[in-house]
C-alpha positions as CSV (number, residue, x, y, z in Angstrom):
1,X,20.6,63.3,-8.7
2,X,23.8,61.1,-7.6
3,X,25.4,62.3,-4.5
4,X,28.6,60.3,-4.0
5,X,30.0,57.2,-5.5
6,X,33.2,54.8,-3.6
7,X,34.4,52.0,-5.8
8,X,37.1,49.0,-5.3
9,X,38.4,46.7,-7.2
10,X,37.6,47.9,-10.3
11,X,40.1,48.3,-13.1
12,X,42.8,50.4,-12.1
13,X,41.2,51.4,-8.8
14,X,41.8,49.5,-5.9
15,X,39.7,51.9,-3.9
16,X,38.4,55.7,-5.4
17,X,37.6,56.6,-1.1
18,X,34.6,58.0,-1.0
19,X,33.5,60.3,-3.7
20,X,31.7,63.5,-3.3
21,X,29.3,63.9,-6.6
22,X,27.7,67.6,-6.7
23,X,25.9,69.3,-8.8
24,X,29.0,70.2,-11.0
25,X,31.4,67.4,-11.0
26,X,35.1,68.3,-12.7
27,X,37.3,64.9,-13.7
28,X,41.1,65.7,-14.3
29,X,44.3,63.8,-14.8
30,X,46.2,62.3,-17.9
31,X,45.7,59.5,-20.5
32,X,45.3,56.1,-19.1
33,X,44.9,57.3,-15.6
34,X,41.5,55.5,-15.1
35,X,39.0,58.3,-14.7
36,X,36.8,57.0,-17.5
37,X,36.4,54.3,-15.6
38,X,34.2,56.0,-13.2
39,X,31.7,56.5,-15.8
40,X,32.3,52.9,-17.4
41,X,30.8,51.1,-14.1
42,X,27.8,53.3,-13.8
43,X,27.4,52.7,-17.8
44,X,27.8,49.0,-16.4
45,X,25.2,49.0,-14.2
46,X,22.6,50.9,-16.2
47,X,22.4,48.3,-19.4
48,X,22.1,45.5,-16.3
49,X,19.2,47.2,-15.1
50,X,17.6,47.4,-18.8
51,X,18.8,44.2,-19.3
52,X,16.0,41.6,-19.9
53,X,18.3,38.8,-18.0
54,X,17.2,39.1,-14.3
55,X,19.7,36.0,-13.8
56,X,22.6,37.8,-14.8
57,X,24.0,40.5,-11.5
58,X,26.4,42.1,-14.1
59,X,25.7,42.6,-17.9
60,X,29.3,43.8,-18.9
61,X,28.7,44.2,-22.5
62,X,29.0,42.7,-26.0
63,X,28.9,44.0,-29.5
64,X,25.3,45.5,-29.3
65,X,25.5,47.3,-26.1
66,X,26.2,50.7,-24.7
67,X,29.7,49.2,-22.9
68,X,31.7,46.9,-23.8
69,X,34.3,45.6,-20.4
70,X,34.7,42.2,-21.3
71,X,34.7,39.4,-19.0
72,X,34.4,39.9,-15.3
73,X,38.5,38.7,-15.1
74,X,39.1,42.1,-17.2
75,X,37.1,44.1,-14.5
76,X,38.3,42.9,-11.5
77,X,41.3,44.9,-10.3
78,X,45.2,42.8,-11.6
79,X,42.6,40.5,-12.8
80,X,42.5,38.9,-9.5
81,X,39.2,37.0,-9.1
82,X,39.7,36.7,-5.5
83,X,39.7,39.3,-5.1
84,X,35.4,41.3,-5.0
85,X,34.5,44.4,-6.4
86,X,32.6,46.4,-4.5
87,X,30.6,49.6,-5.6
88,X,28.4,52.4,-3.1
89,X,26.8,54.5,-4.9
90,X,24.3,57.4,-3.5
91,X,21.1,59.8,-4.9
92,X,19.0,62.1,-4.0
93,X,15.6,60.1,-4.4
94,X,13.1,62.6,-6.5
95,X,10.8,62.7,-4.1
96,X,10.8,61.5,-0.5
97,X,9.8,57.5,-0.1
98,X,8.0,56.6,2.8
99,X,7.5,52.6,4.4
100,X,4.9,51.4,6.1
101,X,5.4,48.2,8.4
102,X,1.8,46.8,8.0
103,X,2.7,44.5,10.7
104,X,3.3,47.6,12.9
105,X,0.6,50.9,14.1
106,X,3.9,53.2,13.8
107,X,6.1,51.3,11.9
108,X,6.5,54.1,9.4
109,X,9.8,55.3,7.7
110,X,10.7,58.5,5.7
111,X,13.5,59.5,3.7
112,X,14.6,61.2,0.6
113,X,18.0,59.8,-0.1
114,X,19.2,56.4,-0.7
115,X,22.6,54.0,-0.6
116,X,23.2,50.6,-2.4
117,X,25.9,48.8,-1.5
118,X,27.2,45.9,-3.3
119,X,29.8,43.3,-3.2
120,X,30.2,41.3,-6.3
121,X,32.8,37.7,-6.3
122,X,33.4,35.6,-9.2
123,X,31.4,32.4,-9.0
124,X,32.1,28.8,-9.7
125,X,31.8,29.9,-13.6
126,X,33.8,32.5,-13.3
127,X,31.2,34.7,-13.8
128,X,29.6,37.5,-11.5
129,X,27.5,36.7,-8.9
130,X,26.1,39.2,-5.7
131,X,28.4,38.3,-2.2
132,X,26.1,41.2,-0.5
133,X,23.9,43.9,-1.1
134,X,22.3,46.9,1.5
135,X,20.5,49.8,0.8
136,X,20.0,52.1,3.9
137,X,17.1,55.1,2.9
138,X,18.2,57.8,4.8
139,X,16.7,61.7,5.3
140,X,20.0,63.4,4.6
141,X,21.9,63.3,7.9
142,X,20.2,60.3,9.7
143,X,19.5,56.5,8.3
144,X,15.9,55.9,9.0
145,X,16.1,52.1,7.2
146,X,18.7,49.6,6.1
147,X,18.7,46.2,4.7
148,X,21.1,44.0,4.1
149,X,21.3,40.3,2.1
150,X,24.5,38.4,2.4
151,X,25.9,34.7,1.6
152,X,26.8,33.1,5.4
153,X,29.9,30.5,4.8
154,X,28.2,28.1,3.1
155,X,27.1,30.6,0.7
156,X,23.3,30.5,2.0
157,X,21.5,34.2,1.5
158,X,20.3,35.7,4.7
159,X,18.4,39.3,4.9
160,X,18.7,41.6,7.9
161,X,17.8,44.8,9.0
162,X,19.2,47.0,12.1
163,X,15.8,48.7,12.0
164,X,13.3,46.4,11.0
165,X,11.9,43.3,12.2
166,X,11.2,41.1,9.6
167,X,8.5,38.6,9.8
168,X,8.4,34.6,7.7
169,X,5.2,34.8,6.3
170,X,3.3,31.0,7.8
171,X,4.3,27.8,5.4
172,X,7.4,29.9,3.3
173,X,10.3,28.8,5.1
174,X,11.5,27.7,1.4
175,X,15.8,29.4,1.3
176,X,15.9,32.7,-0.3
177,X,16.5,32.7,-4.0
178,X,19.7,34.5,-6.1
179,X,18.8,38.0,-6.6
180,X,17.4,39.5,-9.3
181,X,20.4,41.2,-11.5
182,X,23.1,42.7,-8.7
183,X,19.9,45.2,-6.9
184,X,16.1,43.2,-6.7
185,X,14.9,40.1,-4.6
186,X,13.0,38.1,-6.5
187,X,9.5,37.7,-6.4
188,X,9.8,34.6,-4.7
189,X,12.1,35.5,-2.2
190,X,10.1,39.3,-1.0
191,X,7.2,36.8,-0.3
192,X,8.7,34.4,2.1
193,X,8.1,37.5,4.6
194,X,5.0,39.1,5.8
195,X,6.0,43.0,5.5
196,X,9.3,42.8,2.6
197,X,6.9,45.2,-0.4
198,X,8.9,47.8,0.3
199,X,12.1,45.8,-1.0
200,X,10.6,46.0,-4.3
201,X,10.3,50.2,-4.1
202,X,13.4,50.3,-3.7
203,X,14.7,48.5,-6.9
204,X,12.2,50.7,-8.2
205,X,13.8,53.6,-7.0
206,X,17.3,52.4,-8.2
207,X,16.4,51.4,-11.9
208,X,14.5,55.5,-11.8
209,X,17.8,56.0,-10.7
210,X,20.4,54.3,-13.4
211,X,17.4,55.3,-16.1
212,X,18.3,59.3,-14.9
213,X,22.0,58.7,-16.2
214,X,23.1,59.8,-19.6
215,X,27.0,59.3,-21.2
216,X,28.0,61.5,-24.0
217,X,31.5,60.3,-25.3
218,X,34.4,61.7,-26.7
219,X,33.9,61.2,-30.1
220,X,31.5,62.3,-31.8
221,X,29.6,62.2,-35.4
222,X,30.5,64.1,-37.9
223,X,28.0,67.1,-39.0
224,X,25.6,65.9,-41.7
225,X,23.9,68.0,-44.6
226,X,20.8,66.3,-44.5
227,X,18.9,65.4,-40.6
228,X,16.3,62.6,-40.5
229,X,13.3,63.6,-38.2
230,X,9.7,61.6,-37.7
231,X,8.9,62.5,-34.4
232,X,10.3,60.9,-32.2
233,X,11.2,61.9,-29.1
234,X,15.0,60.4,-28.1
235,X,15.6,59.4,-24.0
236,X,19.3,61.1,-25.4
237,X,21.6,63.0,-28.0
238,X,23.1,59.2,-27.5
239,X,26.1,59.0,-26.9
240,X,28.5,60.1,-29.5
241,X,26.0,63.2,-30.1
242,X,23.7,61.4,-33.5
243,X,20.5,62.2,-31.9
244,X,21.3,66.4,-31.1
245,X,19.5,67.3,-33.9
246,X,16.7,65.3,-33.1
247,X,16.0,66.5,-29.5
248,X,16.4,69.8,-30.5
249,X,13.2,69.0,-32.6
250,X,11.5,66.9,-30.4
251,X,11.7,69.4,-27.6
252,X,10.6,72.4,-29.8
253,X,7.6,70.3,-30.5
254,X,7.1,69.5,-26.9
255,X,7.1,73.4,-26.5
256,X,9.6,73.4,-23.5
257,X,10.8,76.7,-22.1
258,X,13.8,77.0,-20.8
259,X,15.6,80.1,-18.8
260,X,19.3,80.9,-17.7
261,X,18.1,80.6,-13.8
262,X,15.6,83.0,-12.1
263,X,14.4,85.9,-13.3
264,X,15.9,85.5,-16.0
265,X,13.6,85.6,-19.9
266,X,12.3,82.2,-20.7
267,X,13.4,80.5,-24.1
268,X,11.7,78.2,-26.9
269,X,14.3,75.2,-27.2
270,X,16.1,75.7,-30.2
271,X,15.9,79.6,-29.6
272,X,17.7,78.9,-25.9
273,X,20.2,76.4,-27.8
274,X,21.5,79.1,-30.3
275,X,21.8,81.6,-27.9
276,X,24.2,79.7,-26.5
277,X,26.5,78.7,-29.5
278,X,25.9,82.7,-30.2
279,X,27.5,83.4,-26.5
280,X,30.1,80.8,-27.0
281,X,31.1,82.7,-30.0
282,X,31.1,79.5,-32.6
283,X,28.2,81.1,-34.6
284,X,25.9,84.1,-34.9
285,X,22.9,82.2,-35.8
286,X,21.7,79.1,-35.8
287,X,18.4,77.1,-36.5
288,X,16.8,73.9,-37.7
289,X,14.6,73.8,-41.0
290,X,13.0,71.2,-42.8
291,X,14.1,71.0,-46.3
292,X,10.1,71.3,-48.1
293,X,6.6,71.2,-46.0
294,X,6.2,68.1,-45.2
295,X,9.2,66.7,-45.1
296,X,11.0,65.0,-42.6
297,X,14.6,65.8,-44.0
298,X,15.9,68.8,-42.1
299,X,19.4,70.7,-42.2
300,X,21.1,72.4,-39.6
301,X,21.4,76.7,-41.2
302,X,24.2,79.1,-39.8
303,X,26.1,82.1,-40.2
304,X,29.0,82.8,-38.7
305,X,28.9,86.1,-37.8
306,X,26.2,89.3,-38.3
307,X,26.9,90.2,-41.8
308,X,27.6,86.8,-43.3
309,X,25.1,84.6,-45.4
310,X,23.5,81.1,-44.3
311,X,25.0,77.8,-45.0
312,X,25.3,74.3,-43.4
313,X,26.5,73.3,-40.6
314,X,29.1,70.9,-42.6
315,X,30.3,74.2,-44.8
316,X,31.9,75.8,-40.8
317,X,34.4,74.7,-38.7
318,X,34.4,71.3,-36.8
319,X,33.9,72.7,-33.4
320,X,30.2,73.8,-34.3
321,X,29.3,70.3,-34.8
322,X,31.5,68.4,-31.7
323,X,30.0,71.2,-29.0
324,X,26.8,70.7,-29.8
325,X,25.7,67.6,-28.6
326,X,27.3,68.6,-25.6
327,X,25.3,71.9,-24.9
328,X,21.9,69.9,-26.3
329,X,22.2,67.2,-24.1
330,X,22.7,69.6,-21.1
331,X,19.8,71.0,-21.2
332,X,17.6,68.3,-23.0
333,X,18.0,65.5,-20.3
334,X,14.3,65.3,-17.9
335,X,15.2,67.2,-14.2
336,X,16.6,65.3,-12.0
337,X,19.0,64.0,-14.6
338,X,23.3,63.0,-14.3
339,X,24.7,63.1,-17.7
340,X,28.5,62.1,-18.3
341,X,30.5,63.9,-20.5
342,X,34.4,63.3,-21.5
343,X,36.4,65.4,-22.6
344,X,33.4,68.0,-24.3
345,X,36.1,70.8,-25.0
346,X,37.5,68.8,-28.1
347,X,38.4,70.4,-30.7
348,X,37.8,73.8,-29.6
349,X,39.0,77.3,-29.1
350,X,40.4,77.6,-25.8
351,X,38.1,80.8,-25.6
352,X,35.2,78.4,-26.1
353,X,36.2,75.9,-23.6
354,X,36.4,78.7,-21.0
355,X,32.8,79.9,-22.1
356,X,31.7,76.2,-22.0
357,X,32.1,76.4,-17.6
358,X,29.5,78.9,-17.5
359,X,27.3,77.4,-20.0
360,X,27.5,74.0,-17.6
361,X,27.5,76.0,-14.5
362,X,24.0,77.3,-16.2
363,X,22.7,73.5,-16.7
364,X,22.9,73.2,-13.2
365,X,21.3,76.3,-12.2
366,X,19.0,76.9,-15.2
367,X,14.3,75.9,-15.1
368,X,12.3,74.6,-17.2
369,X,9.1,76.0,-17.2
370,X,9.2,77.6,-14.1
371,X,10.7,75.0,-12.4
372,X,14.2,74.2,-11.4
373,X,15.7,71.2,-13.5
374,X,18.2,69.9,-10.4
375,X,20.5,68.6,-13.6
376,X,23.8,67.2,-12.5
377,X,26.9,67.5,-15.0
378,X,29.7,64.3,-14.9
379,X,32.6,65.7,-16.5
380,X,35.8,64.6,-17.4
381,X,37.8,66.8,-19.1
382,X,41.7,68.1,-19.9
383,X,41.2,71.8,-20.2
384,X,42.7,74.4,-17.7
385,X,40.9,77.3,-19.7
386,X,37.5,75.5,-18.4
387,X,38.7,75.6,-14.5
388,X,40.5,78.6,-14.7
389,X,36.4,79.7,-15.9
390,X,35.2,77.7,-12.8
391,X,37.5,79.3,-11.0
392,X,37.0,82.9,-12.0
393,X,33.0,81.6,-11.1
394,X,33.6,80.5,-7.7
395,X,35.2,83.4,-7.0
396,X,32.4,86.2,-8.3
397,X,29.9,84.1,-6.2
398,X,28.1,82.7,-9.3
399,X,28.7,79.4,-8.5
400,X,28.8,78.0,-4.8
401,X,31.9,75.8,-3.6
402,X,28.8,73.4,-2.1
403,X,27.9,73.1,-6.2
404,X,30.9,72.2,-7.4
405,X,33.8,69.6,-6.8
406,X,37.2,69.2,-8.4
407,X,38.8,65.9,-8.7
408,X,42.4,64.9,-10.1
409,X,43.0,61.7,-11.2
410,X,46.7,59.8,-11.1
411,X,48.6,56.6,-11.1
412,X,50.3,55.4,-8.3
413,X,51.8,52.3,-9.4
414,X,49.8,49.8,-10.6
415,X,46.5,51.4,-9.3
416,X,45.0,54.5,-9.7
417,X,44.3,57.4,-7.2
418,X,42.0,59.7,-6.9
419,X,42.4,63.4,-5.3
420,X,39.6,65.8,-4.6
421,X,41.1,69.2,-5.0
422,X,40.5,72.0,-2.0
423,X,38.7,75.1,-3.8
424,X,38.0,77.7,-1.9
425,X,35.4,80.2,-1.6
426,X,37.4,82.7,-3.6
427,X,38.3,80.1,-6.4
428,X,41.5,79.3,-5.8
429,X,43.0,75.9,-5.2
430,X,44.5,74.9,-2.4
431,X,46.3,71.4,-2.9
432,X,47.4,71.8,-6.4
433,X,48.9,68.6,-7.9
434,X,51.9,68.6,-8.9
435,X,52.5,68.6,-13.3
436,X,48.5,69.5,-13.4
437,X,48.9,70.6,-16.7
438,X,51.9,69.7,-17.1
439,X,55.4,71.3,-16.0
440,X,54.7,74.9,-17.3
441,X,57.8,76.1,-15.5
442,X,60.0,73.3,-16.9
443,X,58.8,74.4,-20.2
444,X,59.4,78.5,-19.7
445,X,62.9,77.7,-18.2
446,X,64.0,75.2,-20.4
447,X,62.8,77.4,-23.4
448,X,65.1,79.9,-21.7
449,X,68.3,78.3,-22.0
450,X,67.9,77.2,-24.7
451,X,67.6,80.7,-26.3
452,X,70.0,81.9,-24.4
453,X,72.3,78.9,-25.3
454,X,72.0,79.5,-29.4
455,X,72.1,82.9,-29.3
456,X,76.2,82.4,-27.4
457,X,76.6,79.7,-30.8
458,X,75.7,82.2,-32.3
459,X,78.1,85.8,-31.1
460,X,80.7,82.3,-31.2
461,X,80.1,81.8,-34.3
462,X,80.2,85.8,-35.8
463,X,83.3,85.7,-33.5
464,X,85.2,83.5,-35.4
465,X,84.5,85.4,-38.7
């Protein structure tokens, strides 16, 4: 689970400032204010980690990648390649990590949180290269172990630590190689030291964190009359929700059982999804069935109310197919995952937008096979109905302020600012931004003035007759 993020000189962001990431984090803001860029950088880091090219510090994408951010100049704030792109990301480890210094009898370091800071600059060819990277392992409140790789004035790389003493191996005084991607020392560089083997564990922890990320975009596939599933297990519902039905079938075949929280009844995955769709009010019943025994073609059948006949998902309102991927991904992702969603409320009735907040709160609290899932949702939204329901649940004690973070994103000249909204335990926002959801009072006043003026004009016209 991610705990914090900070980005400098990326796209519209000169400096985001430190962003606390709670189990449920919601980001509001105007169109083109830069909200999506936050998630796009994480996706670029993920596709870099998955790339087979270890020499590429940052895989910005191409036509076949998850995201394409263009050139490095396109990514740097103001397109100024004299600037360095910087980011810091912190996360909670799924299990504590212990580092042992083989050269010291009591050289043990244990922590359950990790922080990675990276500085990227344009190389001689304009491609990004690592200027500096550092790791910190901590126990939640105390830094336990730190490692820093930095270039000096002559561009030579140096490895250092304030809490750990690296010892050079005999006869291995070769210079450090360029790091692999943005987060890993090469095996040759690590072999330069007698006691640097643990750096591979840091890199693996980074890869594990990035692999736990999934993304659902704002544009989702249209519903289909027939879905194909041959027994595979998709890693997610896909960025357009194209694998949502396959994910339901895979979870059912694995016998996954979920409940909405402690002391709540367990349900199979498909029944669990169906119950939430019913609670959202979009349908009365939902099922996924093979078109014939032994076939790999499936159809999604729904009924809109208790006395309605079952019909295919293509024959009901568009909203069902649009909310289904968001609902499935929130509960399908593995434990200790982070899901980034853009505008999950698209095509939904205002009441359903409000109910969606309950779904996401439940997703952060749900249990699977009797164990906590520890899932994190980061949601970009334009829905005031979603926020109103979230505030209500905080006031009712359904979710604590520690488990919620709300931000407002606004343009400030050529840069973008991210303002943390102060949510009290009573569900009130103390620093409500101006024109958060438009200038409602101005619209009401304008409507009233226009109505009065039209009535006066009508009266004048009647008097003249």
